[in-house]
LOTORLUM-838625 format. One record per residue (C-alpha): residue number from 1; residue in one letter; x, y, z. Coordinates in steps of 0.1 Angstrom, whole numbers, always signed. Each point is the difference from the previous one (the first is absolute). Example, Ala and Ser with C-alpha at 12.3 -4.5 7.8 and 13.67 -1.06 7.14 Angstrom:
! residues 2
GUVEX   resi   resn       u       v       w
GUVEX      1      A    +123     -45     +78
GUVEX      2      S     +14     +34      -7
***
This chain:
! residues 369
GUVEX   resi   resn       u       v       w
GUVEX      1      M    +542   -1651   -1642
GUVEX      2      R     +12     -28     +22
GUVEX      3      T     -23     -24     -17
GUVEX      4      T     +13     +11     -34
GUVEX      5      R     +36      -3     +11
GUVEX      6      A      -6     -34     +14
GUVEX      7      F     -17     -11     -33
GUVEX      8      L     +29     +13     -21
GUVEX      9      T     +25     -17     +23
GUVEX     10      V     -17     -33      -4
GUVEX     11      A      -5      +5     -37
GUVEX     12      S     +37      +8      -4
GUVEX     13      I     +10     -32     +20
GUVEX     14      L     -23     -21     -21
GUVEX     15      G     +13     +16     -32
GUVEX     16      V     +36      -7     +10
GUVEX     17      A      -9     -36      +9
GUVEX     18      L     -17      -4     -33
GUVEX     19      L     +30     +14     -19
GUVEX     20      L     +24     -23     +19
GUVEX     21      A     -22     -30      -7
GUVEX     22      T      -1      +9     -37
GUVEX     23      I     +38      +3      -1
GUVEX     24      A      +5     -33     +18
GUVEX     25      A     -23     -18     -24
GUVEX     26      A     +18     +15     -30
GUVEX     27      V     +34     -10     +15
GUVEX     28      S     -12     -36      +7
GUVEX     29      R     -12      -4     -36
GUVEX     30      P     +27     -13     -23
GUVEX     31      A      +9     +23     -28
GUVEX     32      R     -15     -10     -33
GUVEX     33      A     +23      -3     -30
GUVEX     34      A      -6     +25     -27
GUVEX     35      A      -5     -10     -36
GUVEX     36      V     +33      -5     -18
GUVEX     37      D      +7      +0     -37
GUVEX     38      A     +31      -5     -21
GUVEX     39      V     +13     +28     -23
GUVEX     40      L     +20     -10     -30
GUVEX     41      V     +35     +16      +2
GUVEX     42      K     +12     -14     -33
GUVEX     43      G     -15     -27     -23
GUVEX     44      N     +13     -19     -30
GUVEX     45      L     +30     -13     +20
GUVEX     46      Q     +17     -33      -5
GUVEX     47      K      -3     -21     +32
GUVEX     48      P     +15     +23     +26
GUVEX     49      T      +6     -27     +26
GUVEX     50      G     +20     +20     +25
GUVEX     51      F      +2     +37      +6
GUVEX     52      T     +14     +26     +25
GUVEX     53      F      +2     +38      +4
GUVEX     54      D     +29     +25      +1
GUVEX     55      R      -1     +32     +21
GUVEX     56      K     -14     +19     -29
GUVEX     57      G     -31     -22      +0
GUVEX     58      R     +10     -17     -33
GUVEX     59      I      -9     -37      -4
GUVEX     60      W     +28     -24      -9
GUVEX     61      Y     -14     -33     -13
GUVEX     62      I     +13     -31     -17
GUVEX     63      E     -18     -19     -28
GUVEX     64      K      -4     -37      +6
GUVEX     65      D      +5     -12     -36
GUVEX     66      T     +24     +25     -15
GUVEX     67      G     +23      +8     +29
GUVEX     68      E      -3     +37      -6
GUVEX     69      I      +3     +23     +30
GUVEX     70      R     -19     +32      -6
GUVEX     71      I      -7     +33     +18
GUVEX     72      L     -36     +13      +0
GUVEX     73      S      -8     +36     +10
GUVEX     74      P     -36      -1     +12
GUVEX     75      G      -6     +37      -4
GUVEX     76      T      +9      +1     -37
GUVEX     77      G      -4     -36     -11
GUVEX     78      K     +36      +0     -13
GUVEX     79      N     +13     -35      -1
GUVEX     80      R     +36      -7     -10
GUVEX     81      L     +24     -30      -1
GUVEX     82      I     +29      +2     +24
GUVEX     83      F     +15     -35      -3
GUVEX     84      Y      -6     -32     -20
GUVEX     85      V      +8     -33     +17
GUVEX     86      T     +11     -23     -28
GUVEX     87      G      -7     -37      -1
GUVEX     88      V     -31      +0     +22
GUVEX     89      N     -20     -33      +0
GUVEX     90      P     -37      +9      +4
GUVEX     91      D     -14     -35      +1
GUVEX     92      G     -27      -6     +26
GUVEX     93      E      +9     +19     +32
GUVEX     94      R     +35      +9     -12
GUVEX     95      G     +11     +33     -14
GUVEX     96      G      +6     +35     +13
GUVEX     97      L     -15      -3     +35
GUVEX     98      G     +11     +27     +24
GUVEX     99      V     +17     +34      +1
GUVEX    100      A     +13     +23     +28
GUVEX    101      L     +20     +31      +4
GUVEX    102      H     +29      +5     +25
GUVEX    103      P     -14     +16     +31
GUVEX    104      R     +24     +29      -4
GUVEX    105      W     -10      +6     -36
GUVEX    106      P     +11     +21     -19
GUVEX    107      A     +32      +5     +20
GUVEX    108      K      +5     -37      -4
GUVEX    109      P     -13      -4     -36
GUVEX    110      F      -7     -38      +1
GUVEX    111      V     -30     -18     -14
GUVEX    112      Y      -6     -36     +10
GUVEX    113      A     -19     -25     -21
GUVEX    114      Y     -10     -36      +6
GUVEX    115      V      -2     -19     -33
GUVEX    116      T      +0     -35     -15
GUVEX    117      R     +24      -1     -29
GUVEX    118      A     +25     -21     -19
GUVEX    119      G     +35      -1     +16
GUVEX    120      G     +29     -24      -1
GUVEX    121      G     -18     -24     -23
GUVEX    122      S     -30      -4     +23
GUVEX    123      I     -31     +19     +11
GUVEX    124      Q      +6     +19     +33
GUVEX    125      N     -18     +23     +23
GUVEX    126      Q     +23     +30      +5
GUVEX    127      L      +1     +31     +21
GUVEX    128      L     +15     +29     -21
GUVEX    129      R     +14     +33     +12
GUVEX    130      I      -1     +27     -27
GUVEX    131      R     +17     +33      +2
GUVEX    132      A     -21     +29     -14
GUVEX    133      E     +16     +34      -6
GUVEX    134      G     -12     +29     -21
GUVEX    135      G     -32     -17      -9
GUVEX    136      A     +16     -31     -14
GUVEX    137      A     +16     -33     +11
GUVEX    138      A     +37      +3      +6
GUVEX    139      G      +8     -37      +7
GUVEX    140      W     -13     -30     +19
GUVEX    141      R     +10     -31     +18
GUVEX    142      I     -15     -32     +13
GUVEX    143      L      -1      +0     +38
GUVEX    144      M     -16     -34      +5
GUVEX    145      R     -10     -30     -23
GUVEX    146      W     -15     -34      +5
GUVEX    147      S     -11     -26     -25
GUVEX    148      V     -37      -9      -6
GUVEX    149      T     -15     -33      -9
GUVEX    150      S     -20      -9     -31
GUVEX    151      A     -31     +12     +19
GUVEX    152      T     -10     +35     -10
GUVEX    153      N     -19      +9     +31
GUVEX    154      H      +7     +10     +36
GUVEX    155      N     +28     +24      -6
GUVEX    156      G     -10     +28     +25
GUVEX    157      G     +16     +32     -11
GUVEX    158      R     -13     +27     +24
GUVEX    159      I     +28     +23     +12
GUVEX    160      E      -1     +29     +24
GUVEX    161      F     +24     +21     +21
GUVEX    162      G     -10      -1     +36
GUVEX    163      P      +2     +26     +28
GUVEX    164      D     +34     -15      +9
GUVEX    165      G     +15     +10     -33
GUVEX    166      N      +3     -36     -12
GUVEX    167      L     -15     -16     -30
GUVEX    168      W     -26     -27      +6
GUVEX    169      I      -8     -26     -26
GUVEX    170      V     -26     -28      -1
GUVEX    171      T      +8     -31     -21
GUVEX    172      G     -23     -29      -9
GUVEX    173      D      +6     -37      +3
GUVEX    174      N      +0      -4     -38
GUVEX    175      A     -26     -28      +4
GUVEX    176      N     +24     -21     +22
GUVEX    177      P     -13      +2     +36
GUVEX    178      A     +30     -16     +15
GUVEX    179      T     +23     +29      -9
GUVEX    180      S     -20     +23     +23
GUVEX    181      Q     +13     -19     +30
GUVEX    182      E     +37      +0     -12
GUVEX    183      R     +15     +30     +16
GUVEX    184      K     +30      +1     -24
GUVEX    185      N     -23      +0     -30
GUVEX    186      L     -12     +35     -11
GUVEX    187      R     -34     -13     -11
GUVEX    188      G     -31      +3     +22
GUVEX    189      K     +15     +27     +22
GUVEX    190      I      -2     +36     +13
GUVEX    191      L     +35     +14      -7
GUVEX    192      R     +16     +31     +16
GUVEX    193      I     +31     +15     -16
GUVEX    194      R     +20     +32      +3
GUVEX    195      P      -2     +23     -31
GUVEX    196      D     +33     -14     -12
GUVEX    197      G     -14     -36      +0
GUVEX    198      S     +17     -13     +31
GUVEX    199      A     -16     -16     +30
GUVEX    200      P      -5     +23     +31
GUVEX    201      K     +18     -12     +30
GUVEX    202      D     -32      -3     +21
GUVEX    203      N     -18     -24     -24
GUVEX    204      P     -10     -31     +19
GUVEX    205      F     +19     -27     -19
GUVEX    206      G     +32     +19     -11
GUVEX    207      T     -13      +1     -35
GUVEX    208      R     -24     +21     -21
GUVEX    209      V     -30     -20     +13
GUVEX    210      W     -23     +17     +26
GUVEX    211      A     -29     -24      +0
GUVEX    212      Y      -9     -32     -18
GUVEX    213      G     -29     -25      -7
GUVEX    214      I     -15     +23     -26
GUVEX    215      R     -20     -14     -29
GUVEX    216      N      -9     +27     -26
GUVEX    217      S      -3     +37      +8
GUVEX    218      F      -8     +31     -20
GUVEX    219      G      -4     +25     +28
GUVEX    220      M     +19     +16     +28
GUVEX    221      A      -6     +32     +20
GUVEX    222      F     +16     +16     +30
GUVEX    223      D     -25     +15     +25
GUVEX    224      P      +9     +37      +2
GUVEX    225      K     -11      +1     +36
GUVEX    226      T     +21     -29     +13
GUVEX    227      G     +26      -8     -26
GUVEX    228      R     -11     -36      +0
GUVEX    229      L      +0     -20     -33
GUVEX    230      W     -32     -17     -12
GUVEX    231      E      -1     -25     -30
GUVEX    232      T     -28     -14     -21
GUVEX    233      E      +4     -36     -12
GUVEX    234      N     -19     -21     -25
GUVEX    235      G     -10     -34     +12
GUVEX    236      P      -5     -32     -21
GUVEX    237      S     -37      -8      -5
GUVEX    238      C      -6     +14     +35
GUVEX    239      N     +14     +24     +26
GUVEX    240      D     +11     +33     -15
GUVEX    241      E     +18     +18     +29
GUVEX    242      I     +10     +33     +15
GUVEX    243      N     +31      -4     +22
GUVEX    244      L     +17     +22     +25
GUVEX    245      I     +37      -6      -8
GUVEX    246      V     +24      -4     +30
GUVEX    247      K     +37      -5      +2
GUVEX    248      G     +10     -37      -6
GUVEX    249      G     -37      -9      -4
GUVEX    250      N     -10     -34     -15
GUVEX    251      Y     -33      +5     -19
GUVEX    252      A      -1     -38      -3
GUVEX    253      W      -8      -5     -37
GUVEX    254      G     +16     -33     -12
GUVEX    255      P      -5     -34     -15
GUVEX    256      S     -24     -12     +27
GUVEX    257      W     -27     +25      -8
GUVEX    258      Q     -36     -10      -3
GUVEX    259      C     -32     +20      -5
GUVEX    260      P     -18      +1     +34
GUVEX    261      A     -27     -24      +8
GUVEX    262      S     -18     +28     +19
GUVEX    263      P      +2     +38      -3
GUVEX    264      T     +19      +1     +34
GUVEX    265      A     +28     -24     -10
GUVEX    266      A     +34     +13     -11
GUVEX    267      D     +12     -28     -21
GUVEX    268      T     +18     +22     -26
GUVEX    269      N     +24     +11     +28
GUVEX    270      A     +13     -33     +12
GUVEX    271      D     +37      -2      -8
GUVEX    272      G     +33      +9     +17
GUVEX    273      P      +9      +8     +36
GUVEX    274      S     -23     +16     +25
GUVEX    275      P     -12     +25      +7
GUVEX    276      R     -18      -1     -33
GUVEX    277      R     -14     +35      -8
GUVEX    278      L     -36      -2     -10
GUVEX    279      P     -17     +27     -21
GUVEX    280      K     -18     +29     +16
GUVEX    281      A     -27      -3     -26
GUVEX    282      R     -10     -29     -22
GUVEX    283      F     -23      -5     -30
GUVEX    284      V      -9     -37      -1
GUVEX    285      T     -14      +6     -35
GUVEX    286      P     +28     +17     -19
GUVEX    287      I      -5     +35     -14
GUVEX    288      G     +34      +2     -18
GUVEX    289      I     +13     +25     +25
GUVEX    290      T     +26     +25     -13
GUVEX    291      G     +11     +35      +9
GUVEX    292      A      -4     +17     +34
GUVEX    293      A      +2     +35     +13
GUVEX    294      F      -9     +18     +33
GUVEX    295      C     -27     +26      +0
GUVEX    296      V     +19     +25     +22
GUVEX    297      G      -6     +36     -12
GUVEX    298      C     -17     -15     -30
GUVEX    299      D     -30     +24      +2
GUVEX    300      L     -26     -27      -7
GUVEX    301      G     -22      +9     +30
GUVEX    302      P      +1      -9     +37
GUVEX    303      G     -14     -35      -5
GUVEX    304      L     +33     -11     -17
GUVEX    305      G     +26     +20     +20
GUVEX    306      G     +29     -23     +10
GUVEX    307      D     -14     -30     -18
GUVEX    308      L     +19     -24     -21
GUVEX    309      L     -12      -1     -36
GUVEX    310      F      +7     -28     -24
GUVEX    311      G      -9     -12     -35
GUVEX    312      D      -5     -32     -19
GUVEX    313      V      +2     -14     -35
GUVEX    314      N     -32     -21      +2
GUVEX    315      T     -27     +27      +5
GUVEX    316      A     +19     +33      -4
GUVEX    317      R     -12     +12     +34
GUVEX    318      I     +18     +21     +25
GUVEX    319      R      -8     -12     +36
GUVEX    320      A      +7     +15     +34
GUVEX    321      L      +8     -14     +34
GUVEX    322      D      -1     +18     +33
GUVEX    323      L     +30      -4     +23
GUVEX    324      T      -2      -3     +38
GUVEX    325      A     +12     +28     +23
GUVEX    326      G     +35     -16      +1
GUVEX    327      R      +1      -4     -38
GUVEX    328      S     +13     -35      +2
GUVEX    329      A     -33     -18     -10
GUVEX    330      F     -33      +6     -17
GUVEX    331      E     -35      +3     +13
GUVEX    332      G     -31      -6     -19
GUVEX    333      S      -2     -14     -35
GUVEX    334      A     +12     +13     -33
GUVEX    335      R     -23     +24     -19
GUVEX    336      T      +0     +12     -36
GUVEX    337      V     +11     +36      -5
GUVEX    338      V      -3      +3     -37
GUVEX    339      Q      -2     -21     -32
GUVEX    340      L     +26      +8     -26
GUVEX    341      P      -5      -5     -38
GUVEX    342      T     +29     -23      -2
GUVEX    343      V     +19     -25     +22
GUVEX    344      I     +25     +14     +25
GUVEX    345      Y     +38      -4      -1
GUVEX    346      S     +15     +23     +25
GUVEX    347      M     -10     +27     +25
GUVEX    348      E     +21     +29     +15
GUVEX    349      R      -3     +30     +23
GUVEX    350      G      +9     +29     -21
GUVEX    351      P      +5     +37      +8
GUVEX    352      H     -20     +13     +30
GUVEX    353      G     -11     -36      +8
GUVEX    354      R     -22      -4     -30
GUVEX    355      V      -5     -37     -11
GUVEX    356      Y      +8     -10     -36
GUVEX    357      V      -7     -32     -18
GUVEX    358      S     +14     -16     -31
GUVEX    359      G     -15     -26     -24
GUVEX    360      P      +7     -14     -34
GUVEX    361      T      -9     +32     -19
GUVEX    362      G      +5     +29     +23
GUVEX    363      I      +5     +17     +34
GUVEX    364      W     -28     +13     +21
GUVEX    365      R      -3     +22     +31
GUVEX    366      L     -27      -6     +27
GUVEX    367      R     -21     +30     +11
GUVEX    368      Q     -30      +6     +21
GUVEX    369      G     -30      -1     -22
***
């Protein structure tokens, strides 16, 4: 009996040791990303460049070429017009570019739209505030406006309310790099305004400008875990970027830019005062980087939890980057998550953290395959 007990005790110890070793090995192995696919929410749409969600889960989107702002109900497929922005100029990268709802919607029934349109005898980028009541528009006003050049590219247009209750706007340099370094010029900037269009008192320069030195951006996303703002930016023939936006930051795009002589050089971030904020991720060969969204509660598997997802207009891929423990930098290289059937305009975290994507002909939702 003593021999048997001793054998059982040793066996038990060995069994526990083996179990602990197995657990340790499993913990040390990185989680593998599950397969991801894209489910079409609604097709046959007309260039839904920007979109957002209300508290009922409905998708509000703006059409690039028509200036129509529409409400899509994913459950039923119902899609109705709520407002038509007249005079939209859709040439090149102009048009209906961004849409957002007041953070206290529907108590504050305001819809915000970033558009390029005719105004005062010229073509302007404008930020509109539309009052929507009873399922219809009840009036609107222009909160901001600035003229554009004859160039039809680099207009920015992404808008989003942040955790601070302010509206954040990214504008492009309109193909004139020098304007990105002119702090009084609204081109090539990250703007931060109050819902009424005024500048918050804690903005760094006493104006609507929060950061500058921006070239051409189609993506912004606030990290739900930290509240920090990240921005995607198209480079020239090199250096697409992902930037962590900080108060008063100079992201150093300007007329002195050059494509780097080596992959470690940062010659497209060479203008303006120091410190010059360098990108947290860079693609020396451009991918046409566009929308961005954080996979927090996105239900795409443990391998993507907390990652930043972003799209492009060159290959129609969605890629992912891991963030460090402090969530202020990336670790590892970007990896492809899913290939879409069309190029990617915008990305958003929708209800319950799910990630949605828009392209020229529709809106998709990402799901674990």
